[in-house]
N, C-alpha and C positions, 0 to 999 in steps of 0.2 A: 847406663840408664840416663834419661834426660836430666834428672835432678842432680846427677853427679857431674855432668858436663858444664852446667851453668856456673859462671863465676860468682863468688859471694857478693850479695847485694844488701846485706843487713844494714839497717840504718840509712839506706839511700832513699830519698823521696822519689816518687814516680815521675815527678816533673823535672827531675834532675838526671843523675847518671843512670837511673833505672827506667827511663822513658821507653826503653825497648821492650819492657816486660809485657805490656798489654798487646802490642802487635805480635810479639812472639807467641803469646798464648793463643791469639786468634789464628795465627798460621798453623800452630800445632793442632788446634781443634779441627781446622779444615782438613789438614793432612790425615788426622786420625779418623775423621768421618769417612774420607775417601778410602782409606785402607780397609776399614771395617766393612764399608759398602761392597767393595769388590771381593772380600773374603768370605763373609757370612750372609750377604743379602741385604735388601733394603730395610726390612722390618727390624731385625736384630740390630742393624747399624744405627737406626734412629734411637732405639732404646738405649743401647750401650753408649752412643754418643751423648745422649741426654744425661746418663749417669756420670760419664766422664766429665762433661761440661759443668755439671753441678758440683762435682768434686773440685774441679779447677777453680770455679768461682768461690767455693768455700775456702779453698786454700789461699786464694788471693785476699779474701776478707780477713782471714787470720793473719796474713802477712802485713796487710795495711794497718791493722789495729795496733796502736801503741801498747806495749806489754803492760805498762802501769795502769792503763785505763780499760783494758779488756778483761772482764772476769772470765773464769774458766767456762761458765755456763754459756757464754756467747760465742764461743768458738764453734765453727761449723763442724758437726760430727757425722753427718750422713748425707745422702743424696736429697736434692730438692724434688719431692714427689709431685709438686705442681709442674715442674719442668718435665719430669718423667711422664706425667699424665698428658701434657701437651704433645710430647713426642708420640705417645701411643695413639693419640687422637688422629694422627696423620695416617694411621693404618686402617684400611677398609675392613680387614678381617678381625674377628674378636681376638684381643690380646690383653694380657694382664701380667702384673708383677706380684710375686708373693714372697714372704719371708721364709726362712728355713723351716718354721713350724707350720707352714701352710696358710698363714693369715694373709688376706688380700690387702696389698699396699696401694696398688693403682690399677685401673682398668679403663679401657676406652669405651666409647658409647656403644660400639657394636657388641662388646662383651656384656655390658649392662642390659642392652636390649634383648639379647638372646638368652642370657643366663640369669638375669635379674640380680646381678651383683653377688651371686652365690660363689664362695671360694672354690677353686678348681678341684680340691680334694673331696669336696662334698657334692660334686656334679654327677658322678656315676650312678646309674639307676639300678645296677645289680652287682653281685659279688664279683662276677667275672670281669666286668669293666673296672671295678675298683682295683683288682689285682693287676690288670693291665696298666692302669695309671701309676700304681706304686712301682711297677717294673720300669716304666719310663722315667720316673723320678729317680730311682736308684741308678739307672744308666746315666742320667744327667749329672748326679753328684759324683759319679765315678769317672765318666768319660767326657763330661762337659756338655753332652747333648743326648737326648733320647726321644723316641717317637713311638706312637702306637696308633693303629687304625681300627675303626669300627667300635669306638667306645659308645655305649648306650647311655644317654643322658635324658633328663626329663624334657629337654628341648630337641630330642632327636639324636640319631647316630652321627658321630663326627670323628675326625682324626685329630690327634693332639701332638704337638711338638713342644718339648720342654728343653730349656737351655739355661745354663748357669750364667749369671750376670752380676753386675755390681762392681764397685771399686775393690771390695774384698772378696769378690767372687762368691758371695754368700747368699745370693738371692736367686730366684728362679723366674725366667721369662716364659710365659705360656702363650702359645699360639694355636688357633683352631682354623687351619686353612680350609677353604671351601673349594672343591674341584671345579674348574671352569666347565660350564655347560654350554653346549652348542645351541644357538637360537634356531629353532626349526623354521621360523619364518625367513631368517637370513639365508639358511641353507636352501630353502625352496626358491627364493629369489635368485640365488646363484645358479641353481640347477636350471630354472626356466630360461635365464638370460645367458647361460653358458653352453657347455658341451651337450647336456641332456636336451636343451631346447633345440640345438642344431640337429640332433638326431631325430627329434620329433618332426622338425620341419622337412627333413629328407623323407620321412615316412608319410608325409602329407597330413600331418596332424597339427592343428592349431592349438596352442597352449597358452593359457593366461592365468595368472595368480590373482585372485580377487579376495578382498577382505570381507568381513561380515556386513559392512555397509554398502557393498557393491563397488568399492573403489578399486580400480585396476592398479596392482602393485608391480607387476612385471609381465612380460609377454615374449614369446619367441619371435623370430624374424617373420615366419609365415603368417602369424596372427597380426603382426604390425603391418605387413604389406597388404593383407586382404581386408582387415577389419577397421583399421584406424584411418580416417580420412587424411589425405595429404595436407601437410602444414599444421595439423592440430598437435599442440604440444602441452596444453594445460591439463594434464591428468584426467583423461576421460573416464566416465563410469562405464562399467560393463553392460548395464542395461541400455545405454545409448548406442553401444557398438553391436550388440547381439539382441535379436528379438526372438521371442518364442511364439509359435503359431498354436492354434487350437489342437492340432494333432500331435503336439509335443515335440515337433521338430524345430531346429534353430536356423535362423536366417541372418545374413549380414546386410544391414541397410545400405552400406556403401555399394554393394554389388547390384542392388535393385531387384526387380522381379526376375531377372535372368540368372540370379545367383542360385546355386544349388542348395538344397535342403541338407541339413547336417544333424547328426545326433551328437549328444554330449555326455560326458562322464565327469562327475564332480568327485575329486579325491581330496578329502579334508586333510589339512596338515596335522591336526590333532584329532585322531579318531574319536576321542571322547566328546568332541564338539563338532558334529557333522554339519552344522549350519554356520560354523565360523570360517576362518581363513582357509581357503582351499584352491585347488587347481581345476580349472575347467578345460577339458580336452575335447575339441571339436573335430569330427571327421565326416567326410561325405557319406551320405546314405544312398549310395548308387548301386544297391543290390546286396542281398543278404550274404552272399559268398565273399564279396569284397569287403563288406562291413565286418564280417566275422574275422577275416584275415587281418584287417587293420587293427581291430580290437585285440586280437591275440598278439600281434607284433607289439602293440602298445604295452600290453600287460607284461610281456617278456622283458621289456626294457626297464621295468621297475625293479629297484633293488630290494624291495620288501615283498614278502609273499602275499599275493592277491588271488582271490578266487570268487567267482560269481555263482550264486545258487538261485534256482527258480522257486516258485511258490510252493512246490511240492517237496522242497528240501533236497533236490538233486543238483549235482554239480553241472553247471553249464560250461564253464571254462576255468582255467587257472594258469598262472605263469610258472616259469621254471623255478623261480625263487620259492614259490609255495610248495612245489614238489620236493625241492631239496630240504626245506625246513621241516616238512611233515614226514620225510623219509619214505615217501610213496614210491613203491617199485612197480606195482601192477596198476590196475584201474579201479578207482574208488567211485562208487555211485553216490553215497551220502557222506556228509562230513563226519557222522558218527563212526564211519569205517576206519577213521584215522586214529581214534582214541581207544583207550582200554575199556573193558566191559563196564566198569563202574561209572565211567563218565559219558557213556553213550546217551543216556536219557537226558542229562543236563544239556548236552549239545543240541540234540534234536528239539528239545523244548525251546531253547533260546532261538534257534533258527526259525521255528514255527511262529513264535511271538513277533519277531522282527519282520517276517514275511507278510503276515496278515494283519498286524496291528499298526499303530502309528509309527512313522519313521523315527528310529532312535538308534543308539549304539551303546555298547558296553563290553567289558572284558570279563572273561571267565577263565579260571585256572583249570587246565586239562593236562592229562598225561598221555602222551602219544605212545602208540604201540612200539615205535622204534626205540624208545627209551623210557620205560615206565617209571624210572626212578627220578626223573627230572621234570617237574611241572613247568608248563609253558603258558603264556598268556595268549588266548585266542580272542581277537576283537571281532564282534559281530555287529554290523550296521545295516539298517534297513535302507533300501533303495526304492525310488519312485521315478517313473518316466523313462525307464530303460528297457522297455519291452518285457521279455521273459525274465530278465534278471530282477530279483526281488531282495536279495541279501548279498552283502559284500563281506567276505571273510579276510582278515588280515592276520598273518602268522609270521613271526620273526624267528629266524634261526639263532637262538641264544646259546648254542652249545659251547661256542668259544667263550662267551661271557661267563657261563657256568663253570667252565674249565678254569678260567682266570680266577674266579672267586674261590674255587677249591685250592688253587695254587697259593693264593694269598693266605687263606686259612691255614694251609699246611706250613707256609713260611712263618706265619705268626706262631704256630705251635712249636715249630723247630726252634725259633728264636727263644721262646719261653723256656723250653726244655734245656736249651744250651745255656741260658742264663742260670737256670737252676744247677746244671752240672758244673758250671764254672764256680758258682758260690760254694757248692759242696766240696769241690776240689781245693778251693782256697782255704776253707776251714780245716780240711783234712791235712793239708800241707803244713799248717801250723802245728798240728799234733805230731806229724812225722818229723818235723824239724826238732821238736823237743826230744823225741825218742832217739833219733840218730845222734843228736848232740850229746845227750847223756851217755850213750854207748861209747862215743869217741872219748869223752872224759874218763870213763871207767877203763877203757883200753889203755890209756896213758899210765894207769897205775898197775897194770898187769902185763906180763910178758908171755909169749907163746910157751905153752906147757903148763901154765897155771890151771887149776881146776875150773876157774870161772872164765878163763879167756875164751874158750870155744863157745860157751853159752852166750857170752856177750856178742861174740862175732856172729852167731846164728841169729840173735835178735836184730842186729844191724842188717844182716842179709835179708831177713823177712821184711824189715822196714823199707829197704830199697825196692823189694818186689811190690810192696804197697804203693810206693811212689810211682812205679810204672803204671799202676791202675789209675792213679790221679792224672798221669800224663795222657791216658786214653780219654778220660773225661774232658780234659782241657783241649785235646785234639778235636773231639767232637764239637765242642763249643767254639772252636777256632781261637782259643786263648792260650795255646801252648807256646812255650818259649822255644823257638826253633833256632838252630845254628846254621844258617844258610851258607853254602859254599858254591862257587862256580865249578860245575862238574859235567861229565858226560854220562848219559844214561847207560850206555853199554858197560861202563866201568862199575856202576852200581849193580847191574844185573849179574856181572861176572862175580862180584864179591859175594852175592847171596846164592849163586847157583849151587855151590857145594852143600849148603844147608838145605836147599830145596830138594835135592836128590834124596836126602835122608828123610825128609818130612813126607814126601810123596809116596814112598814105599816102592815095592817091586812091580806092582801092577800098573803104575802110571808112567808113561813115557814123557820125558821132558824134552821139548824142542825149543831152541833159542835161535832167533834170527835177528840180525842187525842190518839196518839200511845204511846207505851212504850219505855223505855230506850232512851229518847230523849237527845241528847247532847246540852249543852249550846251554845249560839251564842253571838257574840259581835256586838251590833247595838244600834242605838238610839231608845228607846222605843216609844217616841212621833212620830217619823217619821214612824216607823212600824205600829203604829195605823193609821196614815194617809194613808199608803198603803192599809190596810185592808178596811178602809172606802171608799176609791176611787173605789176599786174593787167591793165592795158590792153595792155602788150606781149605778155603771154601770150595774151590774147584775139585780138590781131592775128595771132599765129602760128597760132592754132587756126582762124581764118577764112581763112587763106591757101590751105588746101586747097580751099575753095569759091570761090576767086577773089573774096573780098570778103564783106561782111555789114554788120551794124549792131551798134555798141557802145553800150549804154545805161547811163548813170550817173545814179542817182536817189538823192535824199535824202528821208527822211520820218521822222515822229515815231512812236514806239512807246510807248504808255502801259502802265502796270503791269498793268492788267486785260487788255490784249491779250497781254502776255507770259504771264500765267496761263493764258489760253486756249490758247497754244501747247503747254503741257504739257511743256516742255523740262526735263530733269533737270540740264542744264549751265547754262542761262541763269537767273540769279537774278531774282526778281520786282522790277522797278524801272522807272523811266522811262528810255528810251534814245532817242538819235538814230541812225538807221540809214543806212548808205551801201551801196547795191546797185550792183554792177558785173556786167552780164550781156552775153552775146554770142550770136551765131547761128552759132557755129562747129561743129566736128565733134563736140564733146562729149567726156566722159571716161568710159571704161568703169567699171562698178561695182568691178571687181577692182583698179583703179588709184586710184579716188576716195579711198579711205581712206589713201593713201600720199602725197598731193600735198604735204602740209606737212612731210614728212620731209626732212632735209638731204641734199643731193647726189643726190636722186631726180629724174630727169628722163626724159621720153619722147622728147626731141629727139635728133637725130643727134649723133654724137661731134663735139665742137668747136663746137656751136651752143647749148649750155646748160650751166650750172654746177650746177643743182639747188639754188641758194641763193635764188632769187627768191621763191617762195612761203613758204619757211621764214623768210626775212627778214620778209615780210609778217606771218606768224604771230607772230614774236617782237615786232615793233613793236606790234601790236594788243594782245597779252597784257600787255606791259609798260605800255601806256597804260591798263590796266584794262578793256579791251574783250573782245569775243568775235567770232570769225569762223566762218562755216559755208559749206560748198560744196554745191551741188546741181547735178546734170548729167544729161542724157540723151543717149545716143549719137545723132549726126546732128541733134540739136535745139538744142544749145547748153549753156552753163554759166553759172551765176550764183553769185557770191560776195556774201555779206551780212555786213557789219561792224556790230556793235552797240556803241556807245560810251555809257557812262552820262552822263545829263544832269548838268551841273555847276550846283550851286545856289550862290547868293551866300553868301560867307563860308566855303566849303569850303577854299579855298586862294587865296592872292594871285596876281594875274596877274604873270607874269614881266616885268620891265622890260627894254626893249631896251638892249643895251650900247652905249656910246658910245666911240669910238676916242680914246685919250688920246695926247697929244704926248710927245716924248722928255723935255721939261722937266718935265712933270707926273709922269713915271715915275721921276725922279731921287730917290734916297734916300740915307740915311746910317745908320751904326751897323753892328754886327756881326751876321751871320746864321749860325746853325748849320745846315748842310746835311747831311742823313742820307740816303744812297742807296747801295745795295749794287752797282748796276751802274756800273762805272767810266766807261763812255762817257757815260751820262746825267749822272753826277756832274760830269764835266769840263765838259760844255756848260753845265749850270746854274751852276756856279761862275764860269765866264768871263762868262756873261750878267749875273749879279748884280754882279760886279766892274765891268763896263762901265757899270752904272747907279749906281755910287757906293757900293756896300756893301762892307764887309770880310767875308770869308767864311772860316769854319772848317768843315772837312769831316769826316765820320765815315762809316766803312764799314758799320756796323751799329748796332743799338740799344744794345748793351752799351757800345760805344765812345762813343756819344753821351752816355750817362749818366755815364761817367767824366769826359768833358769838362765837363759841367754841374756835377759835384761839385767842380771846381777853384775855382768861385766867379766865373768871368768873366761879364761882363754881355753879354747877347744881346737884341737887339730883336725877333728873329723866329726861330722854329724851323720849318724846311722839311724834311719827311720823306716818304719813300715809305711806302706802306701795307703791302705784302706784302714781307717780308724774311725771310731764314733766321734761325734761332735766336730772335730776338725781333722781332716785327712792330712796325710803327709805332704803332698804338693802345696796345699794352702799354707801349712806351717812353714815350709821352706821358703816360700815367696816372702812371708813376713820376716823371716830370719835374714834373708839376703838383703833386706833394706838397710840393716845395721851392720851386717857382716857379709859383704858381697863376695869375698874371696874364700869363704868357708867351704871346704870340700864336702860333698854330700853323697852318701851311699843309700840308695833305696833297696829295700828287700820286700818281696811280695810273692804271693802264690799265683798271681796272674802273669800273663805273658809280657815279656819285655817289649816286644814289638807293639802290642796294644797300648802299653803304658806310655811309650815314647810318643805315640800319636796324640795322646790326650794330655800330656804334661809338657808344656812349653817352657821348660827351664833348662838353661845351659849348664854344662859342666856338672852333670850328675852321672853316677854309675848305678848299675842294677845288679842285684843278687837274687836269683830265683830260689824260692823255697820248694822242697826242703833242701837244706844245705848242711854240710858237715862242719866240724870245727876248723879243719884245714881250709875248706872253701871260704869260710867267713874271714879267716886270717889273710888268705890270698886276696880276696876282694878289698879288704881294708887297706892292705899294703899297696895294691894297685891304685886305689883312689887317692892315696897320699903321694904317690910317685908322679912328679910332673910329666906331662905328655911330651 
């Protein structure tokens, strides 16, 4: 670390041998800001840099102050919140810093303006939003960062990002990002001046974008050539370029009396403001047939659904986008023909009022007959001076938007359930660790043949089965501790084929096919076997209704160019090795297919399914870096396809197979500091280490462990839980490493090692997953003490 590499400069004045200190601090600050900027982004970089600079200035003040003149109270103890506030002020989005208990320490002007300086934990407007915020905070304390979308506050719905910050990593940085919104005026200017304007010019249509004051904002080439006088460059007004005659037709003064009369359509940029900024579209009125064809061609070029209705409420014309958005297959006479029965009267009344009353516009929520479950917004605007057309209808196909909203809601729900499952598994693993550990200690006092030996062994066996259930929960929440290896999928299928034949029974035929040139993958072979077994058992149950069938397991290579041809928005373009499991069962209805990976969802009878099989499969595949898709047709069968990325040499080392050590090899010596907040786990671990020769000092939490280390006693190993109240294990270890940089550390946790390593930036630490046995703890301790 930096403070260890600097030479001692105590008692040196800054203007003497220590003159390099200030430039060095300045350079270190610049490099730190740059590193943070490119790793976590501009806003956290500013805040973290402010905190770091405040700490550095404080440390410098403490260094410069003579010991005999500086009282303890004057030593800088925390960040300069004035400096932090100045850093937050550079952020346009609302941002704030809070203490661990949620007190507001600093906030920028955007935060105070939007939320009136209310602390973040008091902003949620309902219980659901409060729970979402608490989930994000829990993720931030555990993983370093957390986020949640759609939080309802008194100032509106917003997204929230929470990140740990501060010199001691004991504060929270809150951000409320606002999604960028496209400026409709800028988009309209780009369209008129760009490709859309060129297409209108080719169709013989003059297009001009005009604001509410009549100023010309943009025009296509045909309008500029025909309406704007040569040499005029000083922003002409639309009324100077186009005149309206008494008969409602438009003329171009530049063309004089020989110019042709034209009709015009005004399309507002904002339908809610029909007299605001809008596009005037001019086309020659040289005959009704030609005019109608020009108008229809014009409407069909519009990306938004447009339709014209006469004074009697009948459709005059509509573009293809309107037909697509409304789901119209036949011929509709009235707008009410497109909506459900309950909304017909409202639509007819709105059309009648806009057709015969003053020109106005408004939106009404309707349900189309094509999809009665999804309300859509229908904009109705009155028209004047367009002949028979009296009402303009605007309808946008928001099916993709609604689908995206459902996907986001589903992802949020799955994340919340996964968080709950991971927390339950973590707590349950502590209980299982105590049970398994006490069983191991009792077995050491009994020999096979004793009356109690078999009973203890049965308790341990049942506890291991319970540990398997927690692994399913962790697999669903993608927090399982995997043991990835470089392997070939055909080898995994071959290992499990013999078991599958017994599971499937006599009525199901198993067919296995392997492709050529399969790339190696990196995954946990045991978990892949679990994936295949779960899919095969589901397929067997689906074929039971047909009294048998065929289960086909196939492996094949998928090249990057083949992935590109699939056009999937989910599957990144890369080389994959695919595993397909298909059956000839009863199939899955479309209404159910989208829910098969949800936890606790099952179509089986009560008592015959837990709903965790496919969710476990999904979690294992995603945690292994792969993708899984389901395709099914009722009465034809179901097919699951798993894509695992091809492992290239050098990506990651192949996991070495562990070897079982003997008791003599596990014997150790020295004093171990054991930090665990669960008494039952602490007791088992302490007794296990003592039985293997270690002296043990225990601590209930991180603060108590730091106090023990400050006494100066020698310890050969620090064993600590990761998740603990008040101060977690990683924070405690960072503090301990400042005074004991070479102290070996062994973390034990019920969460996944892979997830923990991503969130814990500490070198030279080992991990032990819970639940563990006495021998596994001794092996992990011995391995942590053995130099690499």
